[in-house]
Backbone as CSV, one residue per row, in Angstrom:
resi,resn,N_x,N_y,N_z,CA_x,CA_y,CA_z,C_x,C_y,C_z
1,UNK,75.569,318.027,144.477,76.417,318.151,143.290,76.455,319.589,142.809
2,UNK,75.271,320.193,142.785,75.226,321.582,142.346,76.006,322.476,143.291
3,UNK,75.975,322.116,144.573,76.700,322.932,145.552,78.188,322.934,145.260
4,UNK,78.739,321.792,144.871,80.171,321.715,144.575,80.522,322.542,143.349
5,UNK,79.625,322.542,142.335,79.871,323.356,141.139,79.918,324.842,141.488
6,UNK,78.925,325.268,142.288,78.897,326.682,142.680,80.119,327.059,143.505
7,UNK,80.566,326.149,144.361,81.741,326.409,145.182,82.987,326.536,144.320
8,UNK,83.120,325.643,143.328,84.277,325.705,142.426,84.254,326.982,141.605
9,UNK,83.054,327.354,141.123,82.936,328.580,140.326,83.288,329.806,141.149
10,UNK,82.847,329.822,142.410,83.152,330.962,143.280,84.648,331.072,143.523
11,UNK,85.309,329.930,143.710,86.760,329.949,143.934,87.496,330.462,142.705
12,UNK,87.065,329.997,141.512,87.702,330.457,140.276,87.492,331.950,140.074
13,UNK,86.283,332.434,140.357,86.000,333.865,140.192,86.839,334.691,141.139
14,UNK,86.973,334.225,142.365,87.763,334.972,143.348,89.217,335.022,142.954
15,UNK,89.755,333.864,142.478,91.163,333.843,142.092,91.405,334.693,140.867
16,UNK,90.486,334.667,139.886,90.644,335.476,138.675,90.572,336.953,139.002
17,UNK,89.630,337.303,139.892,89.500,338.709,140.278,90.747,339.192,140.993
18,UNK,91.276,338.352,141.888,92.483,338.747,142.606,93.662,338.888,141.682
19,UNK,93.773,338.004,140.670,94.881,338.077,139.722,94.777,339.321,138.861
20,UNK,93.543,339.640,138.453,93.359,340.823,137.609,93.654,342.093,138.378
21,UNK,93.233,342.123,139.644,93.439,343.335,140.420,94.879,343.507,140.868
22,UNK,95.671,342.423,140.790,97.059,342.517,141.239,97.830,343.539,140.427
23,UNK,97.469,343.670,139.140,98.179,344.625,138.303,97.875,346.062,138.649
24,UNK,96.805,346.317,139.403,96.400,347.680,139.737,96.462,347.940,141.236
25,UNK,97.237,347.149,141.940,97.363,347.334,143.374,98.054,348.663,143.664
26,UNK,97.437,349.544,144.453,98.052,350.849,144.717,99.349,350.711,145.497
27,UNK,100.322,351.501,145.111,101.621,351.510,145.779,101.899,352.926,146.257
28,UNK,102.236,353.076,147.501,102.505,354.394,148.055,103.825,354.932,147.519
29,UNK,103.806,356.189,147.092,105.000,356.854,146.574,105.436,357.903,147.583
30,UNK,106.711,357.928,147.882,107.232,358.864,148.860,107.158,360.296,148.330
31,UNK,107.051,361.246,149.253,106.974,362.656,148.874,108.200,363.094,148.087
32,UNK,109.364,362.576,148.447,110.588,362.955,147.741,110.542,362.516,146.280
33,UNK,110.000,361.316,146.031,109.890,360.833,144.659,108.889,361.666,143.867
34,UNK,107.771,362.029,144.511,106.788,362.871,143.837,107.373,364.238,143.503
35,UNK,108.179,364.781,144.411,108.777,366.095,144.185,109.692,366.079,142.971
36,UNK,110.362,364.943,142.743,111.258,364.849,141.599,110.497,364.693,140.286
37,UNK,109.285,364.153,140.350,108.506,363.920,139.139,107.551,365.058,138.818
38,UNK,107.079,365.753,139.852,106.008,366.731,139.679,106.391,367.823,138.685
39,UNK,105.545,368.004,137.682,105.719,369.099,136.746,106.760,368.874,135.672
40,UNK,107.345,367.673,135.604,108.434,367.470,134.649,108.010,366.707,133.398
41,UNK,106.867,366.057,133.443,106.498,365.202,132.329,105.115,365.576,131.800
42,UNK,105.024,365.731,130.495,103.754,365.969,129.823,103.726,365.084,128.584
43,UNK,102.572,364.994,127.949,102.474,364.196,126.739,103.374,364.789,125.663
44,UNK,104.014,363.951,124.854,104.947,364.452,123.837,104.285,365.450,122.892
45,UNK,104.935,366.583,122.692,104.463,367.572,121.741,103.291,368.411,122.206
46,UNK,102.862,368.279,123.465,101.683,369.017,123.904,101.962,370.500,124.114
47,UNK,103.066,370.857,124.747,103.347,372.266,125.018,103.965,372.909,123.781
48,UNK,103.291,373.914,123.244,103.803,374.608,122.064,104.225,376.036,122.385
49,UNK,103.907,376.508,123.580,104.337,377.849,123.977,104.341,377.937,125.495
50,UNK,105.394,378.564,126.029,105.501,378.760,127.472,106.056,380.154,127.719
51,UNK,105.454,380.858,128.660,105.923,382.202,128.978,105.784,382.499,130.455
52,UNK,106.601,383.408,130.932,106.540,383.835,132.327,106.656,385.353,132.383
53,UNK,105.838,385.957,133.229,105.848,387.406,133.430,105.943,387.672,134.928
54,UNK,106.881,388.522,135.325,107.040,388.900,136.729,107.049,390.422,136.836
55,UNK,106.448,390.928,137.898,106.503,392.366,138.145,106.413,392.630,139.642
56,UNK,107.120,393.662,140.087,107.074,394.116,141.476,107.066,395.635,141.476
57,UNK,106.166,396.225,142.254,106.109,397.685,142.364,105.898,398.083,143.819
58,UNK,106.420,399.270,144.151,106.263,399.824,145.507,105.899,401.300,145.370
59,UNK,104.743,401.667,145.914,104.318,403.068,145.933,104.250,403.526,147.385
60,UNK,104.936,404.638,147.681,104.966,405.119,149.064,103.858,406.134,149.328
61,UNK,103.851,406.673,150.543,102.789,407.590,150.952,102.815,408.899,150.180
62,UNK,103.956,409.249,149.579,104.064,410.477,148.782,103.666,410.269,147.329
63,UNK,103.320,409.045,146.966,102.908,408.759,145.596,104.028,408.346,144.674
64,UNK,105.276,408.358,145.144,106.393,407.906,144.311,106.318,406.388,144.140
65,UNK,106.676,405.932,142.941,106.600,404.498,142.649,107.895,404.025,142.008
66,UNK,108.364,402.862,142.454,109.528,402.201,141.871,109.181,400.732,141.653
67,UNK,109.715,400.158,140.589,109.431,398.748,140.330,110.100,398.282,139.056
68,UNK,109.770,397.062,138.680,110.335,396.479,137.465,109.412,395.373,136.979
69,UNK,109.542,395.065,135.701,108.800,393.963,135.091,109.752,393.198,134.184
70,UNK,109.619,391.889,134.178,110.450,391.057,133.317,109.597,389.960,132.705
71,UNK,109.958,389.534,131.507,109.168,388.517,130.815,110.069,387.655,129.949
72,UNK,109.590,386.435,129.703,110.282,385.497,128.826,109.245,384.638,128.135
73,UNK,109.437,384.403,126.831,108.519,383.568,126.068,109.329,382.540,125.294
74,UNK,108.891,381.281,125.372,109.634,380.180,124.762,108.719,379.389,123.843
75,UNK,109.168,379.225,122.592,108.461,378.414,121.606,109.477,377.594,120.822
76,UNK,108.962,376.761,119.916,109.860,375.936,119.113,110.786,376.794,118.257
77,UNK,110.293,377.971,117.856,111.094,378.843,117.000,112.076,379.704,117.790
78,UNK,112.015,379.632,119.126,112.899,380.453,119.946,114.320,379.914,119.881
79,UNK,115.252,380.766,119.495,116.648,380.349,119.384,117.293,380.281,120.761
80,UNK,117.093,381.318,121.566,117.675,381.371,122.898,116.704,382.077,123.838
81,UNK,116.168,381.365,124.835,115.233,382.021,125.763,115.950,383.061,126.611
82,UNK,115.376,384.253,126.689,115.969,385.334,127.467,114.884,386.106,128.202
83,UNK,115.245,386.609,129.375,114.377,387.517,130.110,114.689,388.949,129.685
84,UNK,113.635,389.732,129.510,113.786,391.148,129.186,113.202,391.970,130.330
85,UNK,113.946,392.985,130.750,113.620,393.738,131.959,113.314,395.190,131.617
86,UNK,112.264,395.699,132.252,111.924,397.116,132.185,111.781,397.646,133.609
87,UNK,112.413,398.768,133.890,112.216,399.406,135.192,111.017,400.344,135.114
88,UNK,110.352,400.519,136.248,109.138,401.336,136.321,109.361,402.440,137.347
89,UNK,109.111,403.678,136.929,109.302,404.822,137.825,108.168,405.819,137.632
90,UNK,107.659,406.329,138.752,106.654,407.389,138.715,106.942,408.382,139.831
91,UNK,106.753,409.669,139.516,106.953,410.716,140.519,105.657,410.961,141.277
92,UNK,105.793,411.234,142.555,104.635,411.476,143.398,104.277,412.947,143.494
93,UNK,103.645,413.297,144.595,103.173,414.670,144.782,104.198,415.574,145.453
94,UNK,105.355,415.040,145.809,106.415,415.849,146.390,106.285,416.117,147.872
95,UNK,105.298,415.540,148.511,105.124,415.764,149.948,106.198,415.018,150.734
96,UNK,106.555,415.524,151.923,107.578,414.848,152.734,107.140,413.432,153.106
97,UNK,108.114,412.525,153.136,107.831,411.130,153.462,108.326,410.827,154.872
98,UNK,107.416,410.561,155.807,107.858,410.204,157.160,108.645,408.894,157.137
99,UNK,109.726,408.854,157.869,110.552,407.647,157.910,109.821,406.522,158.627
100,UNK,110.034,405.308,158.138,109.440,404.148,158.784,110.116,403.849,160.105
101,UNK,109.331,403.539,161.110,109.876,403.273,162.449,109.544,401.871,162.949
102,UNK,108.923,401.060,162.104,108.531,399.721,162.522,109.720,398.778,162.622
103,UNK,109.520,397.691,163.336,110.554,396.672,163.503,109.941,395.293,163.289
104,UNK,110.596,394.491,162.452,110.144,393.123,162.187,111.289,392.183,162.530
105,UNK,111.003,391.171,163.310,112.026,390.202,163.693,111.644,388.818,163.190
106,UNK,112.663,387.967,163.032,112.422,386.598,162.589,112.231,386.512,161.086
107,UNK,111.869,385.323,160.633,111.607,385.108,159.211,112.838,384.848,158.381
108,UNK,113.960,384.505,159.026,115.196,384.296,158.272,115.093,383.110,157.319
109,UNK,114.250,382.140,157.636,114.145,380.951,156.797,113.265,381.108,155.578
110,UNK,112.564,382.234,155.452,111.655,382.409,154.319,112.394,382.415,152.989
111,UNK,113.586,382.998,152.960,114.322,383.116,151.706,114.959,381.805,151.261
112,UNK,114.940,380.787,152.109,115.557,379.511,151.752,114.537,378.379,151.675
113,UNK,113.254,378.700,151.707,112.220,377.672,151.645,112.052,377.172,150.216
114,UNK,111.397,376.023,150.064,111.164,375.426,148.759,109.682,375.464,148.419
115,UNK,109.386,375.282,147.123,108.001,375.341,146.685,107.559,376.782,146.521
116,UNK,106.286,377.041,146.773,105.729,378.393,146.673,105.636,378.987,148.072
117,UNK,106.320,380.116,148.283,106.322,380.792,149.583,105.874,382.232,149.389
118,UNK,104.827,382.616,150.097,104.312,383.985,150.051,104.226,384.521,151.468
119,UNK,104.775,385.705,151.671,104.809,386.273,153.016,104.645,387.785,152.953
120,UNK,103.794,388.308,153.834,103.645,389.755,154.031,103.712,390.010,155.526
121,UNK,104.692,390.801,155.948,104.831,391.154,157.360,104.855,392.678,157.470
122,UNK,104.007,393.202,158.321,103.836,394.653,158.411,104.014,395.136,159.839
123,UNK,104.725,396.266,159.971,104.904,396.905,161.271,104.505,398.374,161.194
124,UNK,103.678,398.711,160.200,103.193,400.080,160.043,101.682,400.090,159.928
125,UNK,101.131,401.237,159.563,99.680,401.394,159.471,99.265,401.702,158.034
126,UNK,98.035,401.292,157.704,97.394,401.633,156.420,98.206,401.173,155.218
127,UNK,98.867,400.030,155.335,99.615,399.465,154.212,98.747,398.477,153.438
128,UNK,99.070,398.312,152.157,98.399,397.332,151.305,99.464,396.551,150.550
129,UNK,99.372,395.232,150.590,100.367,394.398,149.907,99.675,393.204,149.264
130,UNK,100.095,392.900,148.045,99.533,391.776,147.299,100.660,390.872,146.810
131,UNK,100.503,389.573,147.024,101.363,388.555,146.428,100.475,387.683,145.552
132,UNK,100.650,387.772,144.256,99.761,387.071,143.331,100.544,386.110,142.441
133,UNK,99.981,384.915,142.245,100.523,383.926,141.313,99.378,383.459,140.423
134,UNK,99.590,383.507,139.115,98.563,383.077,138.166,99.169,382.083,137.188
135,UNK,98.420,381.019,136.903,98.830,380.023,135.912,97.715,379.916,134.883
136,UNK,98.009,380.329,133.669,97.024,380.311,132.591,97.377,379.197,131.600
137,UNK,96.481,378.233,131.461,96.684,377.121,130.531,95.574,377.160,129.490
138,UNK,95.959,377.198,128.222,94.987,377.236,127.135,95.397,376.242,126.055
139,UNK,94.502,376.026,125.094,94.773,375.116,123.988,94.639,375.860,122.666
140,UNK,95.462,375.474,121.702,95.420,376.076,120.370,96.048,375.103,119.387
141,UNK,95.746,375.300,118.099,96.333,374.420,117.090,97.679,374.927,116.589
142,UNK,98.085,376.106,117.058,99.406,376.620,116.736,99.836,377.606,117.815
143,UNK,101.135,377.816,117.904,101.666,378.714,118.929,101.244,380.150,118.636
144,UNK,100.944,380.936,119.668,100.574,382.333,119.440,101.758,383.135,118.915
145,UNK,101.448,384.251,118.298,102.507,385.107,117.761,103.376,385.625,118.894
146,UNK,104.669,385.651,118.663,105.595,386.144,119.676,105.388,387.638,119.895
147,UNK,105.334,388.019,121.162,105.183,389.434,121.503,106.533,390.124,121.321
148,UNK,106.562,391.275,120.652,107.845,391.977,120.482,108.508,392.244,121.830
149,UNK,109.799,391.963,121.901,110.524,392.138,123.158,110.650,393.613,123.510
150,UNK,110.523,393.894,124.796,110.668,395.254,125.298,111.599,395.238,126.498
151,UNK,112.463,396.228,126.571,113.374,396.317,127.694,114.752,395.794,127.352
152,UNK,115.526,395.564,128.382,116.916,395.144,128.253,117.050,393.664,128.560
153,UNK,117.797,392.946,127.714,118.009,391.517,127.925,118.837,391.298,129.187
154,UNK,118.404,390.331,129.995,119.081,390.016,131.255,119.990,388.810,131.044
155,UNK,121.289,389.025,131.166,122.265,387.958,130.989,122.581,387.290,132.325
156,UNK,123.113,386.080,132.264,123.481,385.353,133.475,124.516,386.135,134.266
157,UNK,124.274,386.286,135.559,125.184,387.016,136.422,125.034,388.521,136.373
158,UNK,124.112,389.019,135.565,123.929,390.464,135.400,122.837,390.982,136.332
159,UNK,122.928,392.262,136.675,121.907,392.939,137.470,121.483,394.213,136.756
160,UNK,120.180,394.383,136.597,119.617,395.593,135.991,118.815,396.310,137.068
161,UNK,119.081,397.588,137.261,118.423,398.303,138.346,118.033,399.716,137.991
162,UNK,117.373,400.357,138.943,116.955,401.739,138.802,116.561,402.279,140.162
163,UNK,116.445,403.592,140.267,116.092,404.201,141.548,115.419,405.542,141.326
164,UNK,114.667,405.967,142.323,114.066,407.299,142.368,113.715,407.601,143.820
165,UNK,112.818,408.547,144.042,112.488,408.944,145.407,111.809,407.831,146.197
166,UNK,111.226,406.849,145.504,110.549,405.747,146.198,111.522,404.698,146.702
167,UNK,112.714,404.631,146.106,113.692,403.630,146.513,114.453,403.102,145.318
168,UNK,114.921,401.879,145.415,115.699,401.275,144.332,115.187,399.869,144.052
169,UNK,115.367,399.434,142.799,114.970,398.095,142.386,116.140,397.457,141.657
170,UNK,116.315,396.152,141.850,117.389,395.412,141.194,116.844,394.074,140.717
171,UNK,117.056,393.785,139.437,116.658,392.508,138.843,117.931,391.783,138.439
172,UNK,118.114,390.571,138.942,119.353,389.839,138.691,119.060,388.410,138.269
173,UNK,120.025,387.834,137.551,119.944,386.436,137.117,121.094,385.686,137.762
174,UNK,120.785,384.977,138.837,121.804,384.240,139.574,121.232,382.920,140.061
175,UNK,122.103,381.931,140.214,121.678,380.652,140.767,120.641,379.935,139.938
176,UNK,120.672,380.122,138.626,119.715,379.442,137.767,118.316,379.997,137.843
177,UNK,118.153,381.241,138.308,116.828,381.835,138.405,116.878,383.338,138.250
178,UNK,115.730,383.963,138.481,115.594,385.413,138.367,115.087,385.960,139.688
179,UNK,115.715,387.039,140.145,115.331,387.672,141.402,115.028,389.148,141.173
180,UNK,113.969,389.618,141.821,113.546,391.012,141.725,113.430,391.554,143.148
181,UNK,114.256,392.549,143.483,114.306,393.060,144.856,114.099,394.569,144.864
182,UNK,113.276,395.036,145.808,113.019,396.469,145.988,113.422,396.863,147.401
183,UNK,114.224,397.922,147.497,114.572,398.528,148.780,113.909,399.897,148.815
184,UNK,112.849,400.025,149.600,112.109,401.282,149.642,112.886,402.337,150.420
185,UNK,112.814,403.578,149.940,113.502,404.684,150.603,112.793,405.050,151.902
186,UNK,113.530,405.723,152.784,112.944,406.184,154.035,112.615,405.073,155.002
187,UNK,113.343,403.958,154.909,113.117,402.823,155.815,111.661,402.343,155.779
188,UNK,111.074,402.366,154.560,109.682,401.931,154.428,109.550,400.408,154.360
189,UNK,110.630,399.723,153.937,110.568,398.266,153.894,111.240,397.703,152.661
190,UNK,110.999,396.419,152.406,111.607,395.717,151.275,110.591,394.768,150.650
191,UNK,110.833,394.468,149.381,110.030,393.471,148.669,110.976,392.599,147.863
192,UNK,110.742,391.303,147.897,111.592,390.353,147.188,110.717,389.343,146.466
193,UNK,111.069,389.092,145.220,110.357,388.091,144.426,111.387,387.340,143.585
194,UNK,111.334,386.015,143.615,112.297,385.252,142.831,111.715,383.913,142.390
195,UNK,112.177,383.484,141.223,111.850,382.170,140.680,113.171,381.465,140.436
196,UNK,113.408,380.372,141.170,114.684,379.661,141.057,114.568,378.289,141.679
197,UNK,115.332,377.335,141.124,115.427,375.984,141.679,114.056,375.344,141.887
198,UNK,113.152,375.569,140.935,111.834,374.958,141.019,110.925,375.562,142.063
199,UNK,111.280,376.725,142.619,110.461,377.353,143.650,110.127,378.790,143.311
200,UNK,109.143,379.321,144.019,108.708,380.704,143.840,108.604,381.360,145.208
201,UNK,109.221,382.527,145.347,109.202,383.266,146.610,108.678,384.674,146.373
202,UNK,107.731,385.097,147.223,107.228,386.470,147.242,107.212,386.918,148.701
203,UNK,108.068,387.880,149.028,108.271,388.269,150.423,108.247,389.794,150.537
204,UNK,107.371,390.318,151.380,107.244,391.767,151.576,107.357,392.098,153.055
205,UNK,108.188,393.101,153.367,108.343,393.603,154.736,108.005,395.091,154.736
206,UNK,107.032,395.481,155.552,106.558,396.864,155.610,106.899,397.460,156.968
207,UNK,107.739,398.501,156.946,108.160,399.151,158.185,107.541,400.533,158.359
208,UNK,107.056,401.119,157.256,106.424,402.433,157.308,104.920,402.322,157.168
209,UNK,104.294,403.418,156.751,102.834,403.461,156.655,102.392,403.948,155.281
210,UNK,101.157,403.559,154.916,100.497,404.001,153.681,101.276,403.619,152.428
211,UNK,101.896,402.450,152.437,102.577,401.934,151.252,101.670,400.945,150.518
212,UNK,101.865,400.854,149.206,101.129,399.889,148.391,102.149,399.070,147.608
213,UNK,102.162,397.757,147.850,103.162,396.873,147.249,102.453,395.783,146.451
214,UNK,102.968,395.514,145.261,102.402,394.464,144.408,103.514,393.561,143.893
215,UNK,103.380,392.265,144.154,104.243,391.244,143.559,103.365,390.322,142.723
216,UNK,103.747,390.105,141.482,102.933,389.271,140.598,103.831,388.389,139.738
217,UNK,103.492,387.106,139.677,104.142,386.165,138.763,103.057,385.425,137.996
218,UNK,103.202,385.393,136.684,102.191,384.759,135.841,102.863,383.795,134.873
219,UNK,102.366,382.552,134.844,102.854,381.533,133.913,101.793,381.313,132.841
220,UNK,102.204,381.346,131.588,101.293,381.154,130.465,101.723,379.931,129.665
221,UNK,100.849,378.939,129.593,101.150,377.693,128.889,100.086,377.464,127.820
222,UNK,100.530,377.164,126.605,99.613,376.844,125.510,99.872,375.402,125.089
223,UNK,98.807,374.585,125.090,98.902,373.175,124.721,98.368,372.966,123.311
224,UNK,98.980,372.039,122.620,98.549,371.699,121.269,97.268,370.871,121.334
225,UNK,96.219,371.322,120.646,94.952,370.585,120.659,94.706,369.833,119.358
226,UNK,95.760,369.566,118.600,95.614,368.830,117.341,95.517,367.328,117.537
227,UNK,95.479,366.872,118.778,95.391,365.439,119.038,96.719,364.889,119.490
228,UNK,96.699,363.636,119.910,97.904,363.007,120.422,98.896,362.724,119.305
229,UNK,100.153,362.783,119.663,101.196,362.425,118.718,101.266,360.909,118.589
230,UNK,102.018,360.441,117.581,102.148,358.994,117.361,102.773,358.312,118.567
231,UNK,103.739,358.975,119.195,104.381,358.391,120.369,103.422,358.235,121.526
232,UNK,102.560,359.236,121.730,101.598,359.160,122.827,100.572,358.065,122.579
233,UNK,100.095,357.932,121.322,99.131,356.884,121.005,99.738,355.502,121.182
234,UNK,100.987,355.331,120.756,101.655,354.044,120.903,101.811,353.685,122.376
235,UNK,102.084,354.694,123.206,102.213,354.458,124.646,100.895,353.952,125.224
236,UNK,99.786,354.574,124.828,98.482,354.154,125.333,98.113,352.756,124.846
237,UNK,98.418,352.436,123.572,98.119,351.110,123.035,98.933,350.034,123.744
238,UNK,100.176,350.351,124.084,101.010,349.388,124.801,100.422,349.078,126.166
239,UNK,99.866,350.094,126.826,99.234,349.865,128.117,97.997,348.986,127.974
240,UNK,97.223,349.184,126.893,96.037,348.359,126.672,96.424,346.911,126.396
241,UNK,97.497,346.699,125.642,97.944,345.326,125.373,98.338,344.621,126.666
242,UNK,98.969,345.361,127.565,99.393,344.764,128.829,98.202,344.332,129.669
243,UNK,97.079,345.040,129.551,95.893,344.680,130.320,95.324,343.333,129.888
244,UNK,95.506,342.971,128.621,94.938,341.715,128.125,95.558,340.514,128.822
245,UNK,96.819,340.619,129.210,97.498,339.475,129.824,97.026,339.205,131.241
246,UNK,96.307,340.148,131.846,95.828,339.926,133.211,94.310,339.853,133.259
247,UNK,93.697,339.537,132.090,92.284,339.218,132.097,91.354,340.306,131.640
248,UNK,91.843,341.467,131.142,90.962,342.554,130.695,90.959,342.655,129.177
């Protein structure tokens, strides 16, 4: 008799456990679906400040430097988000610059890739190149003070550029993103950096020697640490209520 009771209890426990776990059965999500969701949803009211800083510089063997920096900061008080651009120029020591003689082939697909793409290809000697991406996430009870804007506002479809003995730089706003391109003088090479269509590209080609190239993109996010909003709490409570119906 006791054996039948234990058998019945075991069957009930197994069925209850299976019913409870049915609500948490893992379901595989396709990569395409994840790509559409990734980075688009956060808790309501959490982000109180967002900013992006980009810079690219090229220094050749003669010490001449060309580059640009652009930044944008977005908060609740921001009326219209805009990128502001500053060109960077430095004179070198005036020594003659040997022309680059290197050759690089292939890589045509790098400029059309998705996600984060970083590439450095060199056909010269004693070159240094950096592709850096930084994401800084912090918490605060209020948005930080807006940094005074510096440089020229970049409008849609506009290009801001500059040049000197090191080469030329062009910053443009096209295709829903920002692109920063450097064409080094003396066939020394090129540098390209762009943020567009949910992707980031940093691409450097070195054809000469003794060049120093820096590409940097930095994202700054500040989250509200004052606690969850009413909407977020209600969402969590609704999930807890749903658990009660399946035995939790």
